[in-house]
C-alpha positions as CSV (number, residue, x, y, z in Angstrom):
1,M,129.7,80.8,66.7
2,R,128.3,78.5,69.4
3,K,129.9,80.4,72.3
4,T,128.7,83.7,70.9
5,L,125.1,82.4,70.8
6,L,125.0,81.0,74.3
7,L,126.6,84.4,75.4
8,L,123.4,86.2,73.9
9,L,121.1,83.5,75.0
10,P,120.6,85.2,78.3
11,L,120.5,88.4,77.3
12,C,117.7,88.0,75.2
13,F,115.7,86.9,77.7
14,I,116.6,89.6,80.0
15,A,115.5,92.4,77.3
16,C,112.7,90.1,76.8
17,A,111.4,90.2,80.5
18,G,107.6,92.0,80.8
19,Q,107.1,95.0,83.0
20,A,104.0,96.9,84.0
21,L,103.6,100.4,85.0
22,V,102.3,101.7,88.2
23,E,101.6,105.5,89.5
24,F,101.2,104.9,93.2
25,G,98.8,107.7,94.9
26,M,96.6,107.8,98.3
27,N,93.6,109.5,99.4
28,D,91.2,109.2,102.2
29,E,87.9,108.0,101.0
30,G,86.0,108.6,104.0
31,V,82.3,108.4,104.7
32,L,82.0,112.1,104.7
33,D,82.7,113.9,101.7
34,S,84.2,116.8,103.0
35,T,87.5,118.1,104.4
36,F,88.6,118.3,108.3
37,G,92.0,119.2,107.8
38,D,95.0,117.4,106.3
39,L,97.0,114.5,107.4
40,T,100.7,115.4,106.7
41,M,104.0,112.8,106.1
42,R,106.6,111.6,104.2
43,V,106.6,108.7,102.0
44,T,110.0,107.3,101.7
45,E,109.6,103.4,100.4
46,I,106.7,101.7,98.7
47,A,107.3,97.8,98.2
48,L,105.5,95.0,96.3
49,P,105.6,91.3,97.9
50,Q,107.9,88.8,95.7
51,G,108.4,85.5,97.0
52,G,108.0,85.4,100.4
53,E,109.8,89.0,100.8
54,Y,108.9,92.7,99.9
55,I,111.2,94.2,97.1
56,T,111.3,98.2,96.6
57,V,109.7,99.5,93.8
58,W,110.0,103.1,95.0
59,T,112.4,105.0,97.0
60,G,112.4,109.0,97.7
61,A,111.4,111.4,100.3
62,Q,108.1,112.6,99.2
63,D,106.1,115.3,101.3
64,M,102.3,114.2,101.2
65,T,99.0,116.3,102.5
66,I,95.9,114.1,102.3
67,P,92.8,116.2,103.0
68,V,91.0,114.0,105.7
69,S,87.8,112.3,104.2
70,S,88.6,113.1,100.3
71,T,88.6,111.1,97.1
72,D,91.2,113.1,95.4
73,F,94.0,110.9,94.1
74,T,97.3,112.4,95.3
75,S,100.3,111.1,93.4
76,I,103.2,109.8,95.1
77,T,105.6,108.6,92.4
78,Y,104.4,111.6,90.0
79,A,105.4,109.2,87.4
80,Y,104.9,105.6,86.3
81,E,107.3,102.9,88.3
82,T,108.3,99.6,86.4
83,V,107.2,96.6,88.4
84,E,106.8,92.8,87.4
85,P,103.8,91.7,86.0
86,G,101.8,89.5,88.6
87,S,99.1,89.4,90.8
88,Y,99.0,91.5,94.2
89,Q,97.1,92.2,97.4
90,H,99.5,93.7,99.3
91,V,101.5,97.2,99.3
92,R,104.1,98.4,102.2
93,V,104.3,101.9,102.6
94,T,107.1,103.5,104.7
95,I,105.9,106.9,106.6
96,E,107.9,109.4,108.4
97,N,106.5,112.2,110.7
98,L,102.4,111.9,110.4
99,Q,101.1,115.0,111.7
100,Y,97.6,116.6,111.9
101,V,97.3,120.0,110.0
102,D,94.4,122.3,110.2
103,L,94.6,125.6,112.2
104,E,97.2,124.0,114.2
105,T,99.7,121.3,113.4
106,I,99.6,118.0,115.7
107,M,102.2,115.6,115.9
108,L,100.5,112.2,115.5
109,V,103.6,110.0,115.0
110,D,107.5,111.6,115.0
111,T,109.4,108.2,113.8
112,S,109.6,106.3,110.9
113,F,107.1,103.5,110.6
114,Q,105.3,101.1,108.0
115,F,102.2,99.9,107.3
116,N,100.4,97.5,104.6
117,A,97.3,98.4,102.4
118,A,95.7,95.5,101.2
119,A,93.4,94.9,98.3
120,F,89.9,93.0,98.7
121,T,91.0,90.7,95.7
122,Q,94.2,90.1,93.7
123,I,94.8,93.2,91.5
124,V,96.7,91.6,88.4
125,L,99.4,93.5,86.5
126,E,99.6,92.4,83.0
127,E,102.7,93.0,80.8
128,N,102.6,96.7,79.5
129,D,99.6,97.6,81.8
130,E,99.3,101.4,83.2
131,L,97.8,101.6,86.1
132,Q,97.1,103.8,89.0
133,L,97.2,102.0,92.2
134,L,95.5,103.9,95.5
135,I,96.4,103.8,98.7
136,N,93.0,104.9,101.0
137,I,94.2,105.6,104.2
138,N,91.3,105.1,105.7
139,S,91.4,107.7,108.6
140,D,87.9,106.9,109.9
141,A,89.3,103.7,111.2
142,W,92.2,104.8,113.3
143,F,91.8,109.3,113.5
144,D,89.4,111.3,115.9
145,T,88.5,114.2,114.5
146,D,86.9,115.2,117.5
147,S,90.3,115.0,119.6
148,L,92.3,115.0,116.7
149,R,94.1,112.2,118.0
150,I,94.9,108.3,117.0
151,R,91.8,106.6,118.3
152,T,93.0,104.3,121.7
153,G,93.4,101.1,120.5
154,H,94.4,101.9,117.0
155,V,97.5,102.3,114.8
156,P,97.7,104.5,112.1
157,F,96.9,103.6,108.9
158,E,95.0,100.8,110.4
159,G,92.5,99.4,107.8
160,A,94.3,101.0,104.7
161,S,93.3,99.4,101.5
162,L,94.8,99.1,97.6
163,K,92.8,99.5,94.5
164,V,93.1,100.4,91.1
165,Y,92.1,103.9,90.6
166,Y,89.7,104.7,88.2
167,E,89.0,108.7,87.3
């Protein structure tokens, strides 16, 4: 009997472990409230920090179209992903093939790369929360709408922010 109890006790803790649900999305909440074309990319991974490293919470190959200077929420995951409850201030996103599309398509980055989006303060995810986390790509800081290129001395998604999305 005692052996059976010892075997079942770890399973109880595993089954009782808390979880929160998060849907990840993007927008480009710019200074102007109009669209100057679209930034397109493929998102392949989203990771949250945990214990000094990043833990992948979503992988895929999601093609994204983000209108420049638009506040619309565009979902990456199209569903809620299970994450550990806790406090998070950063998210790491892996992107492929960043392009600007309007009347023509202009390749901005033709390789895979990662960027971090940072929240102003810790975002607390409590057990059983269901939240939408928004990654604002902040194109005003790094994309020049006049030349249709990445601004000199800047990198894509520089200054990207993370926040809870409220409709």
